[in-house]
N, C-alpha and C positions, 0 to 999 in steps of 0.2 A: 262356266258366264261369265262375259267381260264386265266388272264394273261399271258402276252409274259414272258417268262425265256429265256435270253440272255446266249451262249457261247461264253464266249472270249477270247477265243484259237484260234481262225480264227477269217478273219473282221477288217475293221477298227478300229484302237481302240479309236480315238478320236472321233469319231460318237460315239462307243459304250456307251464313255465313258459318251458323253455330255447326250446321250439318256437315259442312266442307273441311273445316278446322279440327271439328274433333277424332277425325283418322290421322290427322299431320300429330296432330297433339299425342296421342296414344304413339305415333310414330317416334317423335321426339321422345316422351318417354324409355322408350323401349330400347334409345339408340344413345339415351345416359344411362337405361339400366346394365346397357352391353360393358358401356366404363367402370359404372360401377361395381359388375359383377367380375371383370379381373382385378378390381382394387380389391375387391374381397380378397377373392384367389389368394393376389403377391400380397399381403401386406399379414394373413393368416399365415401361408406356407411359405413365404419367401424374408418377411420380417420389414422394418419401416426402413431400409436401406433401398430396397426391392423397390415399395414400393414409391419412396422418394421418385427413384430413377424412371418409374413410369409416369410420371406424374410430370418431369422435368421435358421426358423425352415428348409426352403425347404436345404440350405445349409449341415448342421444334418443329412438330410431323404438319401442326397447325400454321403454324408461321411460315414454313418455308413452300406447302400446299397451297397457302392460301388464294395466289392468284389466281389458279384454277375455280376454288371454290367462286372468285366472284365472276371467272364466265359461268357458273354456273346460273350466278344471280341475273347476268346479261340474256341468259339463253331464255328466264323464267319470263320478263320484260316482253324480250322480242316475239316468242310463241307464242306467248296469252294473249297479246297484240292482234298475231295473225289469225288465230282460233277467232275473236271477238268481231273481225272483220270477214270472215268467213270466207279468205281466201290461202285453198286447199293448194295450191299451187307454190307460193311463197312460202307457206309452212313444210313444205315436204326439203324445198333448197334450203330453208333454212339448217333444218332440223340434218342436215348433209354437210354444211361448212362449221354445224358449232363441233361433232365428232370427228371432221379432219383436224380440225381446231384443236381441240381437247385432249386428244388424242396425242401430238408430236406433242402439243407441252407438257404433258405427263410423264411422257414416256425421259423428257429430257430433266425434271424435276427429280424425277424416281434415282436417276444414271446420278450426277448430281449429290442429291439428297445420304444416297447411299454411301459416294466417294469422303466426302467433307464432313460425316455423321461427330466424329470425335472431334472435330475441330469447334464444329460449331458448340456444341459441349463445354467445351475448353471456354470458349469467349463470353460463354456465360457465366461461367461462372462455378460451375457445377464441382460439388465439395468431391474430393478425392477416390470417398469411399463409396461413393455412388455413379462415381463416371464410367469404368466395365460395365457396369452391369447397363447403364444408361444407353451407352456407345452398342452395346452390343443389340437390346434391344428396338432401337432407332433404325440402325440396319438393316435389319427382319423388315421390318414397317416400311421402309420404303420400296426393299423389291418388291414387293403386294401393295404397291398405289397402285395400278391400273384396276383392284378391283374394286379399291374400297369406295374411286370415283366415277368408276363405272356405273354402279349399282343408286349412287346418288344422283348425277347425269340423267338416268333411266326413272329415277324418281321425280327428277325437277319435270322432263317433258311431260310424265304423266299428268303432275297439278296443273302444267300449264292449260291441259287440254278438259280438267277439273275436273282428274281422276285422283281423290285424296286415300283411296280405302284401300288400291292393288300396291301402294311402297310399304304399307305396313306391312303387309307377307312377308315383301322382302326381308325387312330387320326384324320380325318375331323369327324366319327362318336362321339368320344370323345368330339370334341372341340365345338362340335354342341351341344350336350346333356349341357356341362358344361358351356356354355353360356348362357342356359336358365334355369337351377336350379341355379348356383352362386344364380341369385339375389331372385328367389323365396324362399334358403333355408333360405339365411341370411334375406333378408330381410320381404318376404309376411311371413316367418314362423316364425323368428324373433328368427332365433339360432345362429344370431352373425358369429363370427368366424368358429362357428364348422359349421356353414353350408354351408363353403365355403369347409372345409371339408369333408363333406359326399357330396357334390357334385362331390367333386374331387374321390373318391370311385365307386361314382354310375356311372359315365362315364367310368372310366377305367375297371370297371366289364364288362358292356356293350360290349368296347372295345376287350376285351379276349373273352370274350363267342363268338361274331361274328368273331372272328378270328382262332377260334380253328375252328369253323366246318367249315370253306371256307377252311382254309388247309387240313382238313381233307376230305370233301367230294369231292372237287372242284380242287384243288391246287395237290392234290395226294401226299403233301410232307408223308412220310413213319412213319407216327405216327403208337406206337404200345403200348397195355396198358401196362405201365411202369412194368420192372421186371426188380430184380438185374443184371445188367449187367456184364460183363467179366473182369476181374482185370486187363487184361493189358488194354485194354480202359479208365480204372479208373484213372490207371497209367499214361497214355497218356493225358487223360483230364486234370489231376492236374498237373500234370509237364511243362503243357502252361499255363493252368488256375491259377495255384499257382503266376507263377509270375504276371498274367496280371492282377489279380482279386489284387496284390500288389501294382500295379501299381496304378490302380482305388484310391485306398485307400491313396497313397501318395499323388496322384494328388489334392481329396476330402477332405485330411489332413491336406494338404498344402493352399486352399482355408477354410478349418477352421480355421487355423492360424492366418490367413489376416483378418478375421474374428473379431478375437480378436483384433488386430491392432485399425480397425473399428470403434467396441465397446468403445475404451479408451477416443473416445472422442463424445462421446452421443449419446442422440436419432436423433437428425436429420442427424447427420451425417450416421448412421445404417439408416435411412429410405431413403437418400439420394442415399447413396449406394446400395442398395436394387434394385429402380428403374434404376440404372445404370448398376446392373446388367444385368436386364432385354434388356435392348439398347447391353448391351456385349454380349447378345447372338446373338442378330440377327444381328451383325457386326463377329460372330463366325461362322454361318450357313454354309459358302460355304466352311468353313474346317472342320468341322466337317464332312459333307455333302463328301468331297473330301476322305477325311479317311475312311470313310466306303464305298464309292466307287471300292476305290482303290484296299484293303483289298480284298474284293471278285475277282476283279478284276485278281491282285494276284496272289490268293491265286490258282486260276482256272487254270491258264499257269504254275504255281509252279508246283502243281499237274499233269499236263500233260508234263513236262519239258521244257517248252518253254521260255527260258531264256532273248535270242532276246526279247523276246513281251513284259518283265516286264521291261529292261531297258523306252524303249518307253513306257508303263504305266507312269513311273516317269516324265519321260519328259512332256508328257504332260497334268497330274495334276499340274505339277508346273506353265506351261503355264496358264490353267485355274483357280489356287488362284490367279496370281497375276492379272488376268484384273479383276475378277467377286470380291474378297476381296479391292482391291482399289475401286470400284466401292461403293460397302456397305459400307466401312468407310465415305466414302466423305456426301452420302447420311443420314448417320447418324451424322454425325460431325456437317452441318450446320444446323440441324434438332434436336440437339440436346435441347434446351431448351424448345422449342415449345412441344416436345413429351413428356417432362419430367413433364410440368403442365397437361398433362391427365390424370396422375397417383395420382400425391398432388398438392396443391398447397401453403404450407408452402414457404416462401422464403427462409428462409435458407437453409431448404433440397433441392431445386431447383438448388441455386447457388450451393451446392456441387454435386452435379449429373452434372453439366453441366458442371462442371467444371473436374469431372473426366472421361469424356466419352471424351470431345475435346482432354481433355493430351492422352489418350490411343487410340482414334482412328484407328489412322495412323499407328499402329505398328501393328496391330493384323494378316499384311499379314506375319509378321514373322512369327507370330504363326502358320501360313495355310503352311509353310514350313514344319515346323514341324510334321505339321499333314499328309502330304504327304507321306514325307521321312521315317516317324516311319510306316506309312499305307503298304509302301509296303515292307519294312524290320519282320514285324508282320504277314505277310500274308507269310512268309520264317516259322515264327513260333523264331524268337526271342526274344521271351517275357522276359525272363530275363534282356536281353539287353536293352530292351523299358524300363523295369522297370528303373533299374539305371540310364538311360537319365531323365526322370521322377524323379527319386529323385536328381538328379543334378539342374534341371528346378525349382522346387519348394522349395526343403529347403536349397539347394547352391545360388541359383540366387532369386527366386522369393519371398519371405517372407523374407531371412534379406534385402532384400536390401528395400524391404515395410518399414520392420520397421526403416532401417537406412533413408531413405528419411523421413519416419512420424515422425523422431523424430529430423531432421532437421527443415525442414518446413512445420509441422504441419500436417492438414488434407490432405492441397495440394502435399503434399510427397507421399501421397498413390499412387495416377495414376503415378509421375513419375517413383518411385520403379517398379510398373507394367510393365511400356515400356521398359525400361532397359532390364529387367530380361529377357524379348520375344526376344528381337535382340540376346541379351547372348545365349539363350536356342537354339535359330535356329540353332547358329555357332557348337554346339555341336551336332547336330542332321546328320547334313551336313557331320561333319566330321565321324561319324559313318555312314555314307551309304557308303561312298567314301571308307575309308580303314577298315573298319568289316568283319568279317568271316561269315554273316548270310546267304551268300548263301551257307554256306556247313551244315546248318542246315535239317537232315530230322525226317518230323516229319509222313510221311504212311511207311508202312510197303512195303516189295519189293512185 
């Protein structure tokens, strides 16, 4: 039986937001758990250097592939507006256009990333002891990039149509497979860090194939055999997708730049920061969840022309993010040390990770504000404006402040710079939501 799809243009906003976002929350939690499982097996079976290698490689994968992630975001906006406008023909044509555009770009990025993996890691200043491991892990991941972005795109399509439960099945399958295959490939088959990468590819490949057959046979998603789309559709996709993709490039390149600050403090700090980022991702789950849910909800209502409901969606989103993210921050803050020791036992690594997490934990609600208000304006098609906001957030605030405070206070300054930047960037996001002209943007044809 196909999962229920929500129509967000009518009914209780807060109730539907909770019901729709709950499976997305669980999906994001499982995706974070996926990364944590990888780190647990690698850290305990292969040591701190291998853990640092997958941490650095993870940043690179996200950076190189971020443009396609941005196209995914534009897909959520365009498809949800077609859904809200009840334009089935436009929805079908847009789906085909996204499949063609993302398929070609994914292939290009996978090939280029595979060839230049080591050069990218060298540019980042990866320590010599970590470089061979990171390079091997990164190349294998690029070889299987189609699976990663295939199942994420299918999940985006289903959410734009109001179905957030089915993507949870994809991620559950991938997590369970990865949990079993990691120790099998790493330890039993003695493949080392390559085993962790192979386990990832196999798990994501299975999730992609399952998601594809489900969406076509049971969910009724109007996928067709890929064919050359109309030029006007490609223009629309890239008009929104280019700035959306560049926003992701700005975000991930900013994360890469921050990693260059971290690598300057040596291997223990790199490993500790890698583990801390896993906990960061737990705290960020509510923000990521609501950002995605609100994008779909606001998109349907903008497509239907129901602007008063868009305002209510914003208010409900801010209320939820305040309650949930503060709860998550508290849990992580008081359990930081014990959780980090699950990954690695080196005392210097644990000390840095614990210090960093406790410094930034209670500042992540400000990041939640960013995700909520940016999710609304992105649903209207304000991709370029969000792109500018992300440049301000990462390149005028986060990276410079992290570098400045690290220069002043050493490795302790990394967390301080992060925390200050989160507060300041939320003020910019609120300012554009209040005074910007995002409500005047037009995505769909008359």
